[in-house]
The first five atom37 places (N, CA, C, CB, O) and aatype in JSON, in Angstrom:
{
  "aatype": [12, 15, 1, 10, 2, 10, 3, 13, 19, 16, 19, 3, 19, 13, 16, 6, 3, 16, 13, 7, 7, 2, 14, 10, 0, 19, 13, 13, 0, 10, 2, 14, 5, 0, 0, 14, 10, 10, 16, 5, 5, 12, 5, 15, 19, 0, 19, 6, 12, 2, 18],
  "atom_mask": [
    [1, 1, 1, 1, 1],
    [1, 1, 1, 1, 1],
    [1, 1, 1, 1, 1],
    [1, 1, 1, 1, 1],
    [1, 1, 1, 1, 1],
    [1, 1, 1, 1, 1],
    [1, 1, 1, 1, 1],
    [1, 1, 1, 1, 1],
    [1, 1, 1, 1, 1],
    [1, 1, 1, 1, 1],
    [1, 1, 1, 1, 1],
    [1, 1, 1, 1, 1],
    [1, 1, 1, 1, 1],
    [1, 1, 1, 1, 1],
    [1, 1, 1, 1, 1],
    [1, 1, 1, 1, 1],
    [1, 1, 1, 1, 1],
    [1, 1, 1, 1, 1],
    [1, 1, 1, 1, 1],
    [1, 1, 1, 0, 1],
    [1, 1, 1, 0, 1],
    [1, 1, 1, 1, 1],
    [1, 1, 1, 1, 1],
    [1, 1, 1, 1, 1],
    [1, 1, 1, 1, 1],
    [1, 1, 1, 1, 1],
    [1, 1, 1, 1, 1],
    [1, 1, 1, 1, 1],
    [1, 1, 1, 1, 1],
    [1, 1, 1, 1, 1],
    [1, 1, 1, 1, 1],
    [1, 1, 1, 1, 1],
    [1, 1, 1, 1, 1],
    [1, 1, 1, 1, 1],
    [1, 1, 1, 1, 1],
    [1, 1, 1, 1, 1],
    [1, 1, 1, 1, 1],
    [1, 1, 1, 1, 1],
    [1, 1, 1, 1, 1],
    [1, 1, 1, 1, 1],
    [1, 1, 1, 1, 1],
    [1, 1, 1, 1, 1],
    [1, 1, 1, 1, 1],
    [1, 1, 1, 1, 1],
    [1, 1, 1, 1, 1],
    [1, 1, 1, 1, 1],
    [1, 1, 1, 1, 1],
    [1, 1, 1, 1, 1],
    [1, 1, 1, 1, 1],
    [1, 1, 1, 1, 1],
    [1, 1, 1, 1, 1]
  ],
  "atom_positions": [
    [[73.24, 109.22, 9.84], [73.58, 109.94, 11.09], [73.49, 110.37, 12.2], [73.67, 110.41, 11.08], [73.19, 111.56, 12.32]],
    [[73.67, 109.64, 13.27], [73.13, 110.09, 15.14], [74.19, 111.75, 15.09], [74.07, 108.31, 17.04], [75.17, 112.27, 14.56]],
    [[72.86, 112.01, 16.29], [73.16, 113.69, 16.85], [72.86, 112.97, 18.1], [72.04, 115.34, 16.34], [72.06, 112.18, 18.59]],
    [[74.67, 114.15, 18.53], [75.25, 114.45, 19.66], [74.79, 115.86, 20.21], [76.66, 114.36, 19.45], [74.67, 116.97, 19.69]],
    [[74.5, 115.19, 21.98], [74.51, 116.61, 22.67], [75.47, 116.74, 22.93], [73.84, 116.97, 23.71], [76.13, 115.71, 22.78]],
    [[76.2, 117.89, 23.44], [77.27, 117.74, 23.63], [77.5, 119.18, 24.81], [78.02, 117.57, 22.18], [77.67, 120.26, 24.24]],
    [[77.5, 119.19, 25.45], [77.83, 120.44, 26.68], [79.64, 121.25, 26.26], [77.93, 119.35, 28.76], [80.61, 120.53, 26.02]],
    [[79.7, 122.54, 26.26], [80.46, 123.33, 26.56], [80.76, 124.87, 26.64], [80.97, 122.93, 26.15], [79.82, 125.53, 27.09]],
    [[81.74, 125.48, 26.32], [81.75, 126.97, 27.0], [83.17, 126.85, 26.08], [81.73, 127.3, 29.12], [83.98, 125.96, 25.81]],
    [[82.98, 128.44, 25.74], [83.91, 129.38, 24.58], [84.66, 130.41, 25.17], [83.02, 130.18, 23.47], [84.2, 131.54, 25.31]],
    [[85.85, 130.06, 25.53], [86.4, 130.65, 25.45], [87.8, 131.07, 24.66], [86.2, 130.57, 26.18], [88.43, 130.32, 23.91]],
    [[88.17, 132.59, 25.04], [89.19, 133.15, 24.82], [90.21, 132.78, 25.51], [89.05, 134.2, 24.88], [90.11, 132.29, 26.64]],
    [[91.47, 133.0, 24.78], [93.04, 131.7, 24.31], [94.15, 133.75, 23.78], [92.36, 129.68, 21.61], [93.91, 134.66, 22.99]],
    [[95.12, 133.51, 24.67], [95.7, 134.51, 23.6], [95.93, 135.66, 23.79], [95.08, 134.66, 22.64], [96.73, 136.41, 23.23]],
    [[94.54, 136.0, 25.42], [94.4, 137.38, 25.08], [93.99, 137.65, 26.61], [93.26, 137.81, 23.75], [93.77, 136.7, 27.36]],
    [[93.92, 138.74, 26.95], [93.65, 139.37, 28.03], [92.35, 140.34, 28.34], [94.69, 139.97, 28.15], [91.99, 140.95, 29.35]],
    [[91.76, 140.18, 26.86], [91.43, 141.86, 26.44], [89.28, 140.65, 25.82], [93.32, 143.07, 24.19], [89.26, 140.03, 24.76]],
    [[88.5, 140.67, 26.39], [87.13, 140.06, 26.0], [87.11, 140.31, 24.35], [85.72, 140.9, 26.88], [87.35, 141.42, 23.88]],
    [[86.78, 139.07, 23.47], [86.46, 139.36, 22.24], [87.93, 139.35, 21.89], [85.54, 140.64, 21.98], [88.03, 140.42, 21.29]],
    [[89.33, 138.7, 21.91], [89.71, 138.56, 21.56], [90.81, 137.39, 21.27], [0.0, 0.0, 0.0], [90.56, 136.37, 21.91]],
    [[91.93, 137.31, 20.48], [93.1, 136.28, 20.93], [92.03, 135.17, 20.25], [0.0, 0.0, 0.0], [91.32, 135.65, 19.37]],
    [[91.82, 133.72, 20.58], [91.72, 132.97, 19.75], [90.43, 132.24, 20.4], [93.01, 132.28, 19.45], [90.44, 132.46, 21.61]],
    [[89.3, 131.43, 20.01], [88.51, 131.7, 20.71], [88.69, 129.62, 20.52], [87.15, 132.98, 20.27], [89.29, 128.97, 19.67]],
    [[87.69, 129.08, 22.01], [88.69, 127.48, 22.07], [87.73, 127.03, 22.74], [90.39, 127.23, 22.9], [87.27, 127.88, 23.5]],
    [[87.23, 126.05, 22.78], [85.56, 125.47, 22.8], [86.86, 124.38, 23.51], [84.14, 125.02, 20.91], [87.92, 123.83, 23.19]],
    [[85.55, 124.6, 25.17], [85.55, 123.5, 25.8], [84.81, 122.56, 26.15], [85.85, 123.65, 26.44], [83.96, 122.94, 26.96]],
    [[84.75, 121.27, 25.84], [83.27, 119.82, 25.89], [83.85, 119.63, 27.99], [83.89, 117.27, 24.13], [84.66, 120.14, 28.77]],
    [[83.04, 118.84, 27.99], [82.55, 118.4, 29.33], [82.39, 117.44, 29.0], [81.51, 118.89, 30.04], [81.74, 117.24, 27.97]],
    [[83.12, 116.04, 29.98], [82.5, 114.63, 30.05], [81.28, 114.87, 31.49], [83.99, 113.23, 30.38], [81.48, 115.33, 32.61]],
    [[80.11, 114.37, 30.88], [78.9, 115.11, 32.01], [78.89, 113.17, 32.17], [76.88, 116.48, 31.19], [78.74, 112.68, 33.29]],
    [[78.97, 112.73, 31.57], [79.23, 110.91, 31.42], [80.87, 110.43, 31.83], [78.97, 110.34, 29.45], [81.79, 110.42, 31.02]],
    [[80.98, 110.05, 33.26], [81.89, 109.63, 32.28], [82.8, 107.7, 32.0], [82.94, 110.8, 32.68], [83.86, 107.16, 31.69]],
    [[81.58, 107.49, 32.35], [81.21, 105.81, 31.3], [80.83, 106.47, 29.82], [79.34, 104.59, 32.02], [80.3, 105.61, 29.12]],
    [[80.94, 107.68, 29.19], [80.41, 107.37, 27.4], [81.92, 107.09, 27.12], [79.53, 109.01, 26.18], [82.88, 106.94, 27.86]],
    [[81.76, 107.07, 25.74], [82.84, 107.03, 24.26], [83.71, 107.13, 24.39], [82.9, 107.79, 23.27], [84.4, 106.14, 24.16]],
    [[84.27, 108.21, 24.8], [85.07, 109.01, 23.89], [85.13, 109.54, 21.81], [86.17, 108.24, 24.28], [85.84, 109.09, 20.92]],
    [[84.5, 110.16, 21.78], [84.04, 110.79, 19.98], [85.54, 110.21, 19.24], [83.84, 113.23, 19.73], [86.71, 110.13, 19.59]],
    [[84.74, 109.88, 18.07], [86.11, 109.67, 17.32], [86.79, 110.8, 16.47], [85.93, 108.55, 16.38], [86.0, 111.58, 15.94]],
    [[88.05, 111.01, 16.26], [88.23, 111.36, 15.68], [87.29, 111.89, 14.33], [88.93, 110.81, 15.84], [87.47, 113.1, 14.47]],
    [[86.77, 111.82, 13.61], [85.91, 112.49, 12.7], [85.45, 112.99, 12.45], [85.51, 112.47, 12.38], [85.12, 113.73, 11.52]],
    [[85.06, 112.31, 14.46], [83.24, 113.6, 14.37], [84.21, 114.57, 15.04], [81.11, 113.14, 15.73], [83.7, 115.69, 15.15]],
    [[85.84, 114.48, 15.67], [85.94, 116.07, 16.36], [86.35, 116.61, 15.77], [86.53, 116.48, 17.43], [86.58, 117.8, 16.01]],
    [[86.73, 115.9, 14.49], [86.94, 116.75, 12.94], [85.41, 118.01, 12.65], [86.89, 115.12, 11.3], [85.35, 119.22, 12.49]],
    [[84.52, 117.05, 12.71], [82.92, 117.11, 12.0], [83.08, 118.4, 12.7], [81.38, 115.86, 12.43], [83.13, 119.45, 12.06]],
    [[83.19, 118.34, 14.45], [81.9, 119.77, 15.7], [83.81, 120.78, 14.98], [81.47, 119.2, 19.14], [83.66, 122.0, 15.02]],
    [[84.85, 120.47, 14.6], [85.34, 121.81, 14.52], [85.28, 122.59, 13.13], [86.71, 121.75, 14.95], [86.01, 123.55, 12.89]],
    [[84.52, 122.2, 12.43], [84.2, 122.33, 11.14], [82.85, 122.9, 11.84], [84.27, 120.94, 10.05], [83.02, 123.96, 12.43]],
    [[81.55, 122.36, 11.86], [80.6, 123.24, 12.38], [80.87, 123.89, 13.25], [79.66, 122.82, 12.7], [79.85, 124.0, 13.93]],
    [[81.61, 124.39, 13.66], [82.06, 125.4, 15.0], [82.6, 126.79, 13.49], [83.99, 124.41, 16.52], [81.99, 127.73, 12.99]],
    [[83.86, 126.27, 13.29], [83.97, 126.76, 12.05], [85.47, 127.86, 12.93], [82.17, 127.57, 11.24], [85.67, 129.08, 13.01]],
    [[86.04, 126.92, 13.3], [87.31, 126.61, 14.11], [88.22, 126.09, 14.34], [87.34, 126.46, 14.67], [88.89, 126.41, 15.32]]
  ]
}
């Protein structure tokens, strides 16, 4: 399997408290010419992050 290097931040949503609510990972497209992730890749990332 090929290796991916992805830049992201984690934010808490549906709350005003730190470490409350639900975690959400926001990924950045640093290279606008890069191909988007496939559905299976996105699902694999979500499983890996346990989100």
